[in-house]
C-alpha angles and dihedrals in degrees: 000000000000103000098196094050092040094052096046093047092048093049089046093049094048093048092048090051090054092052093046090054091055097045116004116212131165099255128045121277094215131052127188100212151101112285092216134020127238090275093056096253120141115253102239091206091068097053116128090005140109104253119206116199134175109231103169142016118204138182114255113216112205135165106255136185089203116145119206092211107083118187115252139156111307096354145347130308116220110219135174115263118249118273113222119204136185123223117215110206133179125204113206125194096223093193119127140183110349093007093054095100089048088057092054090051092048094046089051088053092052090053091049092050097051090043089057090042111036093150128050119193136154089279094066101016107040092175091065113122113269093236091059113081096186142334124224121207119209120188105229124207116218125187119232094263094053092042089053091048094052097044091046088048088059091052096248140115118244118290129171103282147164131209129218138181116219105207133210111010103173125215109195129177125189092198109131116236096185143342129237136180131223118265115256116223125211121265108275098228093047090050090052090050091052092052090049090244116148 
């Protein structure tokens, strides 16, 4: 399965269900989407919704006890270590004009939801990709200049928004790079004779 897509869909769906439980309406509260298209036109399907977008992917450097040699029949297979990445997302309240206050309420609920649920695992998110043990959400504080840069990069004007880092998405391959065999030691009795021991 596609881990990035799966993780973001699980997070968005879960958040949407929370908002629907608080204030049910016919359409979704949350959209996993671009706010605007490549021509700069507003995506009408995101109007009056919380829009979750991915704006960066970075490499997570973690201390690991991973060993490249994995036991197999007749020896060991050498495989590449897992690559862990972080997803940086923005949640924007795309509510304008008379709906602006509704957007402020919705973005507050998003913050509340992720504060209550900072970790997603198979226990509370059964649709999570089997390769993903858990996802940790960290609230990210960006200054006004950085916020302006990210929102501008997405082709939008400023909207009330919050930023999160989703940590530790693993990319694991079982493809064998090489094969190695266990070292064979000398016979113990023969080794003792060679040292002149009884």
